[in-house]
All heavy atoms as an XYZ file, in Angstrom:
879
protein
N     -25.284     21.667      5.442
C     -25.404     23.069      5.145
C     -25.609     23.231      3.653
O     -24.741     22.919      2.862
C     -24.149     23.786      5.619
C     -24.019     25.194      5.157
S     -22.451     25.864      5.712
C     -23.025     27.381      6.370
N     -26.755     23.720      3.272
C     -27.053     23.934      1.859
C     -26.400     25.234      1.409
O     -26.405     26.215      2.132
C     -28.569     24.034      1.647
C     -29.301     22.746      1.874
S     -29.209     21.633      0.499
C     -30.168     22.488     -0.711
N     -25.875     25.226      0.238
C     -25.320     26.431     -0.373
C     -26.168     26.726     -1.589
O     -25.991     26.120     -2.632
C     -23.861     26.225     -0.760
C     -22.918     25.904      0.380
C     -21.541     25.594     -0.158
C     -22.855     27.034      1.374
N     -27.119     27.647     -1.450
C     -28.068     27.876     -2.530
C     -28.895     26.616     -2.694
O     -29.440     26.099     -1.742
N     -28.971     26.104     -3.913
C     -29.724     24.890     -4.182
C     -28.843     23.651     -4.305
O     -29.287     22.621     -4.764
C     -30.548     25.051     -5.470
C     -31.707     25.990     -5.260
O     -32.195     26.130     -4.148
N     -32.141     26.639     -6.323
N     -27.581     23.762     -3.918
C     -26.715     22.604     -4.067
C     -26.008     22.286     -2.758
O     -25.783     23.148     -1.933
C     -25.692     22.820     -5.179
C     -24.683     23.894     -4.892
C     -23.705     24.034     -6.064
N     -22.737     25.055     -5.792
C     -21.609     24.869     -5.113
N     -21.306     23.693     -4.634
N     -20.772     25.857     -4.906
N     -25.688     21.020     -2.607
C     -24.922     20.566     -1.452
C     -23.443     20.612     -1.806
O     -23.069     20.419     -2.964
C     -25.306     19.133     -1.100
C     -26.721     18.917     -0.590
C     -27.019     17.421     -0.501
C     -26.916     19.567      0.749
N     -22.575     20.838     -0.825
C     -21.140     20.804     -1.098
C     -20.730     19.428     -1.612
O     -21.167     18.411     -1.086
C     -20.510     21.079      0.264
C     -21.589     21.678      1.093
C     -22.886     21.153      0.560
N     -19.898     19.407     -2.656
C     -19.442     18.121     -3.191
C     -18.184     17.669     -2.473
O     -17.440     18.461     -1.909
C     -19.166     18.195     -4.705
O     -18.177     19.189     -4.940
C     -20.423     18.498     -5.479
N     -17.996     16.379     -2.499
C     -16.832     15.756     -1.898
C     -16.479     14.543     -2.742
O     -17.178     14.224     -3.704
C     -17.139     15.330     -0.454
C     -18.287     14.328     -0.349
S     -18.741     13.875      1.336
C     -17.465     12.703      1.722
N     -15.412     13.878     -2.401
C     -15.033     12.651     -3.074
C     -14.905     11.547     -2.034
O     -14.363     11.767     -0.945
C     -13.698     12.791     -3.811
C     -13.684     13.840     -4.908
C     -14.621     13.480     -6.047
N     -14.562     14.443     -7.124
C     -15.347     15.516     -7.242
N     -16.249     15.766     -6.323
N     -15.227     16.324     -8.265
N     -15.407     10.381     -2.380
C     -15.198      9.170     -1.599
C     -14.214      8.318     -2.379
O     -14.419      8.059     -3.564
C     -16.500      8.396     -1.419
C     -17.617      9.082     -0.649
C     -18.863      8.207     -0.644
C     -17.180      9.386      0.767
N     -13.157      7.910     -1.740
C     -12.161      7.063     -2.380
C     -12.165      5.731     -1.640
O     -12.079      5.692     -0.410
C     -10.759      7.701     -2.339
C      -9.729      6.780     -2.984
C     -10.776      9.065     -3.032
N     -12.293      4.651     -2.401
C     -12.292      3.314     -1.835
C     -10.983      2.624     -2.164
O     -10.508      2.683     -3.299
C     -13.443      2.486     -2.412
C     -14.839      3.085     -2.321
C     -15.851      2.157     -3.004
C     -15.231      3.355     -0.887
N     -10.416      1.976     -1.170
C      -9.252      1.134     -1.374
C      -9.301      0.036     -0.321
O     -10.065      0.122      0.630
C      -7.926      1.928     -1.314
O      -6.874      1.131     -1.852
C      -7.582      2.390      0.081
N      -8.525     -1.009     -0.511
C      -8.447     -2.091      0.460
C      -7.008     -2.311      0.887
O      -6.078     -2.026      0.126
C      -9.007     -3.413     -0.110
O      -8.345     -3.699     -1.339
C     -10.501     -3.342     -0.328
N      -6.854     -2.814      2.106
C      -5.533     -3.171      2.633
C      -5.554     -4.619      3.077
O      -6.612     -5.168      3.392
C      -5.156     -2.275      3.814
S      -4.685     -0.611      3.324
N      -4.384     -5.197      3.156
C      -4.242     -6.606      3.481
C      -4.661     -6.923      4.919
O      -5.125     -8.016      5.194
C      -2.803     -7.087      3.183
C      -1.801     -6.448      4.127
C      -2.711     -8.595      3.209
N      -4.503     -5.974      5.850
C      -4.849     -6.239      7.243
C      -5.128     -4.927      7.986
O      -4.925     -3.836      7.442
C      -3.755     -7.045      7.948
C      -2.392     -6.369      7.933
O      -2.316     -5.124      7.835
O      -1.385     -7.085      8.021
N      -5.589     -5.068      9.230
C      -5.959     -3.906     10.033
C      -4.771     -2.982     10.288
O      -4.898     -1.768     10.229
C      -6.565     -4.365     11.366
C      -7.151     -3.242     12.205
C      -8.401     -2.643     11.610
O      -9.257     -3.358     11.118
N      -8.520     -1.324     11.671
N      -3.613     -3.554     10.573
C      -2.434     -2.740     10.873
C      -2.044     -1.857      9.691
O      -1.772     -0.663      9.866
C      -1.258     -3.631     11.284
N      -2.028     -2.407      8.479
C      -1.652     -1.593      7.316
C      -2.745     -0.574      7.001
O      -2.448      0.552      6.588
C      -1.328     -2.466      6.106
O      -2.432     -3.243      5.725
N      -4.011     -0.923      7.225
C      -5.109      0.032      7.017
C      -5.014      1.177      8.018
O      -5.185      2.349      7.661
C      -6.452     -0.677      7.132
N      -4.738      0.856      9.286
C      -4.579      1.889     10.317
C      -3.447      2.839      9.954
O      -3.584      4.063     10.052
C      -4.270      1.261     11.678
C      -5.464      0.584     12.322
O      -6.620      0.884     11.952
O      -5.231     -0.265     13.208
N      -2.327      2.281      9.534
C      -1.156      3.092      9.193
C      -1.453      4.020      8.014
O      -1.116      5.205      8.041
C       0.031      2.186      8.891
C       1.302      2.932      8.574
C       2.461      1.991      8.304
O       2.275      0.820      7.949
N       3.667      2.484      8.460
N      -2.088      3.488      6.986
C      -2.409      4.287      5.810
C      -3.425      5.374      6.154
O      -3.260      6.535      5.761
C      -2.930      3.381      4.696
C      -3.092      3.985      3.317
C      -1.813      4.653      2.825
C      -3.544      2.915      2.335
N      -4.453      5.031      6.911
C      -5.464      6.017      7.310
C      -4.828      7.142      8.116
O      -5.079      8.331      7.864
C      -6.562      5.334      8.123
N      -4.007      6.780      9.078
C      -3.346      7.791      9.911
C      -2.478      8.731      9.060
O      -2.482      9.943      9.263
C      -2.496      7.090     10.968
C      -2.780      7.573     12.371
C      -1.869      6.944     13.406
N      -1.850      5.506     13.463
C      -2.758      4.755     14.076
N      -3.787      5.310     14.645
N      -2.639      3.453     14.102
N      -1.754      8.151      8.114
C      -0.890      8.970      7.242
C      -1.723      9.969      6.431
O      -1.369     11.150      6.341
C      -0.070      8.067      6.316
C       0.846      8.824      5.421
N       1.985      9.450      5.877
C       0.776      9.076      4.094
C       2.581     10.061      4.868
N       1.879      9.845      3.772
N      -2.824      9.518      5.852
C      -3.679     10.415      5.065
C      -4.249     11.535      5.916
O      -4.328     12.687      5.475
C      -4.818      9.624      4.415
C      -4.409      8.572      3.389
C      -5.621      7.766      2.951
C      -3.702      9.203      2.201
N      -4.633     11.210      7.148
C      -5.191     12.216      8.047
C      -4.114     13.196      8.518
O      -4.360     14.409      8.572
C      -5.871     11.546      9.233
C      -7.134     10.769      8.861
C      -7.548      9.852      9.993
C      -8.263     11.718      8.479
N      -2.944     12.697      8.840
C      -1.847     13.571      9.274
C      -1.450     14.557      8.176
O      -1.085     15.697      8.458
C      -0.640     12.744      9.706
C      -0.845     12.037     11.021
C       0.235     11.005     11.327
O       1.110     10.728     10.451
O       0.194     10.448     12.440
N      -1.528     14.115      6.918
C      -1.186     14.976      5.785
C      -2.355     15.880      5.380
O      -2.227     16.657      4.436
C      -0.760     14.121      4.588
C       0.471     13.281      4.840
C       1.677     14.130      5.166
O       2.001     15.067      4.455
N       2.335     13.822      6.272
N      -3.506     15.760      6.049
C      -4.732     16.528      5.768
C      -5.224     16.295      4.350
O      -5.816     17.170      3.721
C      -4.546     18.008      6.038
C      -4.022     18.260      7.400
C      -4.636     18.969      8.426
N      -5.659     19.901      8.524
C      -6.608     19.762      9.451
N      -6.655     18.696     10.195
N      -7.506     20.698      9.612
N      -4.974     15.075      3.847
C      -5.477     14.692      2.534
C      -6.885     14.123      2.634
O      -7.568     13.988      1.623
C      -4.547     13.656      1.901
C      -3.133     14.150      1.621
C      -2.251     13.002      1.167
C      -3.158     15.275      0.602
N      -7.293     13.774      3.832
C      -8.623     13.236      4.091
C      -9.179     13.881      5.348
O      -8.422     14.206      6.264
C      -8.566     11.723      4.261
N     -10.500     14.027      5.379
C     -11.156     14.524      6.580
C     -11.495     13.366      7.510
O     -11.515     13.513      8.725
C     -12.426     15.289      6.214
N     -11.767     12.209      6.923
C     -12.195     11.039      7.692
C     -11.877      9.793      6.868
O     -11.988      9.812      5.642
C     -13.702     11.131      7.956
S     -14.416      9.712      8.790
N     -11.501      8.725      7.550
C     -11.286      7.434      6.902
C     -12.003      6.381      7.745
O     -11.709      6.239      8.929
C      -9.788      7.075      6.780
C      -9.615      5.735      6.067
C      -9.014      8.173      6.064
N     -12.944      5.698      7.132
C     -13.652      4.612      7.812
C     -13.048      3.284      7.381
O     -12.774      3.074      6.197
C     -15.134      4.631      7.448
O     -15.727      5.853      7.828
N     -12.843      2.392      8.345
C     -12.255      1.085      8.073
C     -13.295      0.006      8.325
O     -13.907     -0.036      9.383
C     -11.039      0.850      8.974
C      -9.954      1.929      8.953
C      -8.822      1.562      9.901
C      -9.429      2.140      7.553
N     -13.467     -0.859      7.335
C     -14.483     -1.907      7.409
C     -13.871     -3.258      7.069
O     -13.269     -3.402      6.005
C     -15.602     -1.614      6.406
C     -16.214     -0.214      6.451
C     -17.011      0.051      5.197
C     -17.067     -0.072      7.685
N     -14.035     -4.258      7.937
C     -13.556     -5.592      7.564
C     -14.404     -6.130      6.411
O     -15.616     -5.903      6.358
C     -13.770     -6.421      8.839
C     -14.796     -5.680      9.616
C     -14.690     -4.238      9.229
N     -13.766     -6.791      5.472
C     -14.491     -7.302      4.304
C     -13.818     -8.562      3.786
O     -12.676     -8.871      4.132
C     -14.562     -6.227      3.194
O     -15.478     -6.637      2.191
C     -13.209     -5.942      2.573
N     -14.527     -9.286      2.968
C     -13.964    -10.421      2.242
C     -14.073    -10.107      0.760
O     -15.154     -9.746      0.291
C     -14.728    -11.719      2.561
O     -14.674    -11.939      3.977
C     -14.120    -12.897      1.831
N     -12.983    -10.196      0.051
C     -12.954     -9.869     -1.370
C     -12.721    -11.120     -2.206
O     -11.884    -11.960     -1.866
C     -11.838     -8.866     -1.664
O     -12.075     -7.649     -0.989
N     -13.475    -11.211     -3.288
C     -13.279    -12.239     -4.314
C     -12.893    -11.490     -5.584
O     -13.556    -10.527     -5.964
C     -14.575    -13.008     -4.560
C     -14.976    -13.899     -3.422
C     -15.678    -13.401     -2.333
C     -14.665    -15.260     -3.446
C     -16.052    -14.219     -1.278
C     -15.037    -16.082     -2.404
C     -15.728    -15.565     -1.323
O     -16.099    -16.375     -0.281
N     -11.830    -11.933     -6.245
C     -11.364    -11.220     -7.434
C     -10.454    -12.121     -8.258
O      -9.944    -13.127     -7.772
C     -10.626     -9.931     -7.036
C      -9.474    -10.162     -6.083
C      -8.173    -10.321     -6.561
C      -9.687    -10.238     -4.711
C      -7.122    -10.543     -5.696
C      -8.641    -10.457     -3.835
C      -7.361    -10.606     -4.331
O      -6.317    -10.836     -3.466
N     -10.267    -11.725     -9.507
C      -9.325    -12.415    -10.379
C      -7.978    -11.721    -10.268
O      -7.894    -10.495    -10.315
C      -9.792    -12.355    -11.844
C     -10.991    -13.201    -12.094
N     -10.906    -14.555    -12.329
C     -12.307    -12.893    -12.134
C     -12.104    -15.046    -12.517
N     -12.982    -14.054    -12.402
N      -6.907    -12.492    -10.122
C      -5.566    -11.930    -10.086
C      -4.617    -12.927    -10.712
O      -4.562    -14.084    -10.301
C      -5.147    -11.601     -8.652
C      -3.766    -11.036     -8.554
C      -2.682    -11.626     -7.978
C      -3.319     -9.779     -9.050
N      -1.580    -10.814     -8.091
C      -1.949     -9.664     -8.746
C      -3.931     -8.737     -9.745
C      -1.195     -8.559     -9.099
C      -3.171     -7.638    -10.088
C      -1.823     -7.548     -9.763
N      -3.907    -12.484    -11.726
C      -2.915    -13.281    -12.437
C      -3.501    -14.625    -12.889
O      -2.907    -15.682    -12.725
C      -1.667    -13.466    -11.582
C      -0.996    -12.140    -11.295
C       0.254    -12.254    -10.458
O       0.494    -13.250     -9.784
N       1.054    -11.201    -10.501
N      -4.719    -14.541    -13.456
C      -5.357    -15.702    -14.049
C      -6.049    -16.653    -13.087
O      -6.545    -17.691    -13.509
N      -6.082    -16.310    -11.818
C      -6.715    -17.195    -10.841
C      -7.728    -16.443     -9.997
O      -7.562    -15.244     -9.734
C      -5.654    -17.805     -9.919
C      -4.701    -18.734    -10.637
C      -3.758    -19.437     -9.674
O      -4.112    -19.598     -8.494
O      -2.670    -19.812    -10.125
N      -8.747    -17.156     -9.566
C      -9.739    -16.588     -8.672
C      -9.158    -16.545     -7.260
O      -8.649    -17.557     -6.765
C     -11.020    -17.427     -8.689
C     -12.181    -16.897     -7.861
C     -12.618    -15.519     -8.349
C     -13.349    -17.865     -7.919
N      -9.197    -15.363     -6.657
C      -8.644    -15.159     -5.320
C      -9.769    -14.912     -4.320
O     -10.845    -14.432     -4.684
C      -7.689    -13.956     -5.317
C      -6.571    -14.039     -6.327
C      -5.561    -15.105     -5.984
O      -5.247    -15.335     -4.827
N      -5.054    -15.780     -7.008
N      -9.482    -15.176     -3.058
C     -10.428    -14.990     -1.964
C      -9.610    -14.566     -0.753
O      -8.778    -15.340     -0.271
C     -11.151    -16.328     -1.731
C     -11.921    -16.397     -0.471
N     -11.539    -17.188      0.574
C     -13.070    -15.799     -0.091
C     -12.415    -17.080      1.554
N     -13.351    -16.236      1.175
N      -9.795    -13.334     -0.295
C      -8.973    -12.814      0.802
C      -9.810    -11.990      1.772
O     -10.744    -11.297      1.367
C      -7.857    -11.897      0.260
C      -6.893    -12.532     -0.698
C      -5.977    -13.554     -0.062
O      -5.765    -13.501      1.170
O      -5.492    -14.421     -0.808
N      -9.437    -12.036      3.040
C      -9.964    -11.086      4.013
C      -9.131     -9.825      3.884
O      -7.903     -9.893      3.804
C      -9.859    -11.637      5.428
C     -10.833    -12.759      5.663
C     -10.761    -13.221      7.112
N     -11.865    -14.109      7.356
C     -12.956    -13.783      8.041
N     -13.057    -12.589      8.581
N     -13.926    -14.649      8.195
N      -9.802     -8.678      3.838
C      -9.121     -7.397      3.700
C      -9.816     -6.382      4.602
O     -10.834     -6.671      5.220
C      -9.186     -6.898      2.251
C      -8.448     -7.771      1.263
C      -8.542     -7.231     -0.144
O      -9.669     -7.107     -0.678
O      -7.487     -6.926     -0.712
N      -9.271     -5.182      4.624
C      -9.904     -4.058      5.296
C     -10.194     -3.004      4.239
O      -9.283     -2.570      3.518
C      -9.011     -3.478      6.414
C      -9.673     -2.265      7.055
C      -8.716     -4.545      7.459
N     -11.470     -2.633      4.102
C     -11.906     -1.604      3.142
C     -11.751     -0.234      3.789
O     -12.206     -0.019      4.907
C     -13.374     -1.822      2.776
C     -13.940     -0.773      1.837
C     -13.619     -1.074      0.402
O     -13.984     -2.118     -0.098
N     -12.937     -0.157     -0.257
N     -11.090      0.673      3.106
C     -10.989      2.061      3.549
C     -11.958      2.893      2.727
O     -11.951      2.814      1.488
C      -9.574      2.610      3.354
C      -8.497      2.129      4.325
C      -8.054      0.728      3.989
C      -7.324      3.079      4.299
N     -12.794      3.659      3.398
C     -13.680      4.632      2.760
C     -13.133      5.988      3.170
O     -13.238      6.390      4.336
C     -15.146      4.464      3.203
C     -16.031      5.485      2.502
C     -15.629      3.039      2.957
N     -12.521      6.673      2.214
C     -11.788      7.913      2.477
C     -12.626      9.088      1.997
O     -13.042      9.124      0.835
C     -10.428      7.883      1.755
C      -9.646      6.635      2.171
C      -9.641      9.161      2.026
C      -8.527      6.257      1.219
N     -12.880     10.055      2.887
C     -13.651     11.245      2.533
C     -12.694     12.411      2.346
O     -11.917     12.739      3.246
C     -14.671     11.594      3.618
C     -15.782     10.563      3.770
C     -15.369      9.577      4.801
C     -16.496      8.613      5.149
N     -16.133      7.746      6.257
N     -12.764     13.039      1.162
C     -11.856     14.133      0.842
C     -12.536     15.133     -0.073
O     -13.690     14.974     -0.451
C     -10.550     13.588      0.221
O      -9.568     14.633      0.203
C     -10.768     13.043     -1.172
N     -11.798     16.153     -0.452
C     -12.289     17.169     -1.388
C     -11.751     16.898     -2.789
O     -10.750     16.203     -2.963
C     -11.821     18.560     -0.940
O     -10.418     18.680     -1.079
N     -12.426     17.479     -3.770
C     -11.937     17.375     -5.148
C     -10.554     18.004     -5.266
O      -9.701     17.506     -6.002
C     -12.925     18.049     -6.106
N     -10.317     19.073     -4.515
C      -9.019     19.753     -4.558
C      -7.875     18.871     -4.052
O      -6.753     18.999     -4.511
C      -9.052     21.033     -3.731
C      -9.943     22.105     -4.332
O     -10.277     22.004     -5.532
O     -10.317     23.027     -3.597
N      -8.155     17.994     -3.106
C      -7.115     17.130     -2.536
C      -7.007     15.789     -3.237
O      -6.111     15.001     -2.943
C      -7.391     16.896     -1.045
C      -7.156     18.091     -0.170
C      -5.676     18.467     -0.090
O      -4.797     17.844     -0.689
N      -5.397     19.514      0.645
N      -7.927     15.515     -4.169
C      -8.006     14.183     -4.764
C      -6.708     13.724     -5.414
O      -6.234     12.620     -5.152
C      -9.156     14.105     -5.771
C      -9.371     12.738     -6.402
C      -9.708     11.695     -5.345
C     -10.465     12.817     -7.456
N      -6.097     14.520     -6.255
C      -4.886     14.062     -6.953
C      -3.747     13.816     -5.968
O      -3.009     12.831     -6.104
C      -4.472     15.018     -8.064
O      -4.170     16.279     -7.542
N      -3.583     14.670     -4.953
C      -2.552     14.443     -3.940
C      -2.831     13.167     -3.155
O      -1.917     12.397     -2.856
C      -2.466     15.619     -2.968
C      -1.924     16.863     -3.616
O      -1.161     16.801     -4.576
N      -2.321     18.010     -3.104
N      -4.108     12.939     -2.834
C      -4.488     11.737     -2.101
C      -4.185     10.481     -2.919
O      -3.593      9.526     -2.410
C      -5.962     11.792     -1.717
C      -6.431     10.630     -0.853
C      -7.332     11.127      0.254
C      -7.164      9.612     -1.686
N      -4.573     10.481     -4.194
C      -4.334      9.312     -5.045
C      -2.841      9.047     -5.227
O      -2.395      7.896     -5.215
C      -5.022      9.485     -6.398
C      -6.555      9.485     -6.364
C      -7.110      9.804     -7.739
C      -7.100      8.180     -5.827
N      -2.063     10.098     -5.374
C      -0.609      9.952     -5.504
C      -0.025      9.349     -4.226
O       0.815      8.439     -4.274
C       0.032     11.307     -5.788
C       1.526     11.261     -5.947
C       2.106     12.648     -6.184
O       1.512     13.431     -6.938
O       3.168     12.926     -5.590
N      -0.481      9.829     -3.082
C       0.000      9.310     -1.799
C      -0.415      7.860     -1.606
O       0.383      7.034     -1.155
C      -0.517     10.193     -0.647
O      -0.004     11.518     -0.833
C      -0.079      9.657      0.709
N      -1.656      7.532     -1.944
C      -2.107      6.141     -1.839
C      -1.251      5.227     -2.700
O      -0.834      4.152     -2.256
C      -3.571      6.019     -2.270
C      -4.628      6.376     -1.252
C      -6.012      6.312     -1.890
C      -4.552      5.466     -0.041
N      -0.989      5.634     -3.924
C      -0.193      4.823     -4.841
C       1.222      4.622     -4.301
O       1.766      3.520     -4.344
C      -0.150      5.481     -6.234
O      -1.489      5.617     -6.711
C       0.655      4.660     -7.213
N       1.794      5.667     -3.748
C       3.174      5.609     -3.252
C       3.295      4.779     -1.966
O       4.284      4.067     -1.775
C       3.683      7.031     -3.022
C       5.155      7.129     -2.729
C       5.673      8.555     -2.658
N       4.797      9.414     -1.883
C       4.220     10.532     -2.346
N       4.432     10.933     -3.562
N       3.445     11.262     -1.581
N       2.288      4.845     -1.092
C       2.397      4.208      0.223
C       1.629      2.895      0.359
O       1.691      2.266      1.412
C       1.930      5.179      1.311
C       2.834      6.353      1.466
N       4.004      6.297      2.195
C       2.764      7.607      0.970
C       4.602      7.466      2.138
N       3.888      8.270      1.409
N       0.935      2.486     -0.673
C       0.118      1.276     -0.586
C       0.986      0.038     -0.716
O       1.955      0.022     -1.467
C      -0.956      1.285     -1.680
C      -2.176      0.524     -1.315
N      -2.185     -0.850     -1.228
C      -3.417      0.943     -0.986
C      -3.397     -1.241     -0.871
N      -4.160     -0.173     -0.709
N       0.609     -1.020     -0.003
C       1.409     -2.252     -0.040
C       1.087     -3.131     -1.250
O       1.873     -4.003     -1.602
C       1.195     -3.058      1.245
O      -0.159     -3.463      1.348
N      -0.061     -2.910     -1.894
C      -0.435     -3.736     -3.040
C       0.255     -3.262     -4.313
O       0.453     -2.062     -4.521
C      -1.939     -3.693     -3.276
C      -2.785     -4.461     -2.287
C      -4.147     -4.267     -2.238
C      -2.230     -5.383     -1.408
C      -4.947     -4.959     -1.337
C      -3.015     -6.085     -0.515
C      -4.371     -5.872     -0.480
O      -5.150     -6.558      0.395
N       0.577     -4.217     -5.175
C       1.156     -3.902     -6.483
C       0.180     -3.082     -7.322
O       0.567     -2.141     -8.014
C       1.500     -5.206     -7.204
C       2.143     -5.034     -8.551
C       2.417     -6.374     -9.225
O       2.467     -7.414     -8.539
O       2.581     -6.365    -10.454
N      -1.088     -3.452     -7.273
C      -2.151     -2.738     -7.988
C      -3.252     -2.409     -6.970
O      -4.186     -3.175     -6.790
C      -2.726     -3.587     -9.144
C      -3.825     -2.827     -9.878
C      -1.624     -3.994    -10.111
N      -3.123     -1.277     -6.272
C      -4.130     -0.950     -5.273
C      -5.465     -0.557     -5.907
O      -5.494      0.037     -6.986
C      -3.527      0.227     -4.509
C      -2.539      0.827     -5.434
C      -2.050     -0.287     -6.326
N      -6.542     -0.924     -5.222
C      -7.875     -0.473     -5.629
C      -7.946      1.030     -5.380
O      -7.657      1.508     -4.283
C      -8.928     -1.179     -4.769
C     -10.326     -0.649     -4.971
C     -11.327     -1.236     -3.990
O     -10.930     -1.765     -2.933
O     -12.517     -1.168     -4.296
N      -8.320      1.780     -6.416
C      -8.510      3.230     -6.302
C      -9.811      3.565     -7.023
O      -9.817      3.831     -8.219
C      -7.343      3.994     -6.923
C      -5.964      3.751     -6.292
C      -4.885      4.449     -7.100
C      -5.940      4.202     -4.841
N     -10.906      3.525     -6.282
C     -12.223      3.833     -6.831
C     -12.638      5.183     -6.280
O     -12.628      5.396     -5.060
C     -13.255      2.747     -6.439
C     -14.641      3.132     -6.919
C     -12.833      1.399     -6.994
N     -12.997      6.118     -7.174
C     -13.363      7.471     -6.767
C     -14.825      7.707     -7.102
O     -15.250      7.506     -8.243
C     -12.482      8.518     -7.490
C     -12.885      9.929     -7.089
C     -11.009      8.266     -7.201
N     -15.576      8.151     -6.094
C     -16.989      8.458     -6.260
C     -17.235      9.910     -5.882
O     -16.686     10.402     -4.898
C     -17.839      7.558     -5.352
C     -17.624      6.059     -5.498
C     -18.292      5.312     -4.353
C     -18.133      5.580     -6.835
N     -18.076     10.586     -6.658
C     -18.481     11.942     -6.296
C     -19.693     11.831     -5.390
O     -20.596     11.029     -5.635
C     -18.824     12.760     -7.539
C     -19.116     14.207     -7.207
C     -19.280     15.074     -8.437
O     -18.472     14.939     -9.373
O     -20.223     15.879     -8.430
N     -19.708     12.617     -4.333
C     -20.801     12.581     -3.370
C     -21.078     13.998     -2.880
O     -20.348     14.936     -3.204
C     -20.436     11.674     -2.200
N     -22.127     14.143     -2.110
C     -22.473     15.421     -1.484
C     -22.481     15.243      0.019
O     -22.850     14.183      0.531
C     -23.850     15.888     -1.950
O     -23.851     16.119     -3.335
N     -22.084     16.276      0.713
C     -22.063     16.262      2.175
C     -23.057     17.300      2.684
O     -22.954     18.474      2.354
C     -20.661     16.574      2.672
N     -24.017     16.855      3.492
C     -25.089     17.731      3.948
C     -24.885     18.196      5.384
O     -24.184     17.564      6.164
C     -26.425     16.989      3.831
N     -25.530     19.313      5.700
C     -25.600     19.814      7.066
C     -24.250     20.153      7.661
O     -23.291     20.467      6.953
N     -24.165     20.092      8.981
C     -22.919     20.423      9.671
C     -21.751     19.534      9.237
O     -20.608     19.966      9.252
C     -23.255     20.204     11.155
C     -24.730     20.393     11.244
C     -25.274     19.874      9.930
N     -22.046     18.283      8.826
C     -20.970     17.406      8.361
C     -20.299     18.004      7.123
O     -19.073     17.985      6.989
C     -21.497     15.999      8.051
C     -20.401     15.047      7.644
C     -19.631     14.397      8.596
C     -20.109     14.818      6.296
C     -18.606     13.531      8.230
C     -19.094     13.961      5.922
C     -18.344     13.317      6.894
O     -17.327     12.480      6.519
N     -21.099     18.552      6.208
C     -20.547     19.171      5.012
C     -19.635     20.338      5.351
O     -18.561     20.492      4.765
N     -20.055     21.149      6.304
C     -19.231     22.289      6.728
C     -17.929     21.809      7.362
O     -16.852     22.349      7.085
C     -20.012     23.160      7.708
N     -18.029     20.784      8.208
C     -16.833     20.235      8.850
C     -15.859     19.688      7.817
O     -14.652     19.935      7.863
C     -17.239     19.135      9.842
C     -16.077     18.360     10.348
C     -15.208     18.723     11.322
C     -15.638     17.087      9.869
N     -14.246     17.746     11.498
C     -14.492     16.724     10.614
C     -16.102     16.210      8.891
C     -13.817     15.546     10.404
C     -15.427     15.020      8.695
C     -14.289     14.696      9.451
N     -16.387     18.937      6.834
C     -15.539     18.365      5.790
C     -14.839     19.461      5.001
O     -13.625     19.401      4.784
C     -16.365     17.480      4.855
C     -15.549     16.697      3.847
C     -15.046     15.416      4.484
C     -16.387     16.372      2.635
N     -15.586     20.481      4.615
C     -15.009     21.600      3.877
C     -13.880     22.239      4.655
O     -12.806     22.527      4.115
C     -16.065     22.671      3.583
C     -16.772     22.490      2.283
C     -17.535     23.744      1.853
N     -18.137     24.499      2.944
C     -19.301     24.201      3.530
N     -19.976     23.134      3.145
N     -19.777     24.964      4.476
N     -14.094     22.479      5.919
C     -13.073     23.141      6.750
C     -11.858     22.245      6.966
O     -10.746     22.743      7.093
C     -13.668     23.547      8.099
C     -14.651     24.669      7.960
O     -14.592     25.461      7.021
N     -15.603     24.730      8.868
N     -12.058     20.956      7.021
C     -10.962     20.032      7.333
C     -10.002     19.857      6.154
O      -8.792     19.837      6.345
C     -11.524     18.659      7.763
O     -12.392     18.864      8.888
C     -10.415     17.710      8.154
N     -10.525     19.737      4.941
C      -9.647     19.505      3.785
C      -9.753     20.590      2.720
O      -9.208     20.457      1.646
C      -9.893     18.122      3.133
C      -9.453     17.021      4.054
C     -11.323     17.948      2.695
N     -10.448     21.667      3.034
C     -10.449     22.816      2.149
C     -11.336     22.715      0.933
O     -10.910     23.060     -0.163
N     -12.569     22.240      1.088
C     -13.500     22.246     -0.031
C     -14.051     23.665     -0.171
O     -14.585     24.210      0.785
C     -14.678     21.276      0.204
C     -14.157     19.833      0.329
C     -15.709     21.357     -0.918
C     -15.205     18.823      0.727
N     -13.921     24.296     -1.331
C     -14.457     25.642     -1.483
C     -15.978     25.630     -1.456
O     -16.580     24.666     -1.884
C     -13.941     26.096     -2.858
C     -13.570     24.850     -3.566
C     -13.267     23.804     -2.532
N     -16.592     26.713     -0.904
C     -18.067     26.774     -0.856
C     -18.696     26.826     -2.233
O     -18.092     27.144     -3.197
C     -18.358     28.039     -0.070
C     -17.061     28.726      0.174
C     -15.962     27.850     -0.321
């Protein structure tokens, strides 16, 4: 749904969890609190440096769709409920088009 010449903005937040069970639990919590409209879970393999060593782990990537208005509450909740000492918290600005944009706005309160 176009609003004038612009699409409704949203935020995509990326984080990873150690396994499917913890990703499911975190996603459900965010949705129950209405901090996210949708959370997609993707199996992934991550390579990264941690405490001076190269690490290699299977993880579950969460792609969290939310509004700018809910972003700070979502990040605070992720930090408080995440199992990692230093959770990945990557925030991207995006646009939501068509009926999906309207649904997202209604679900987490993105202003028109």
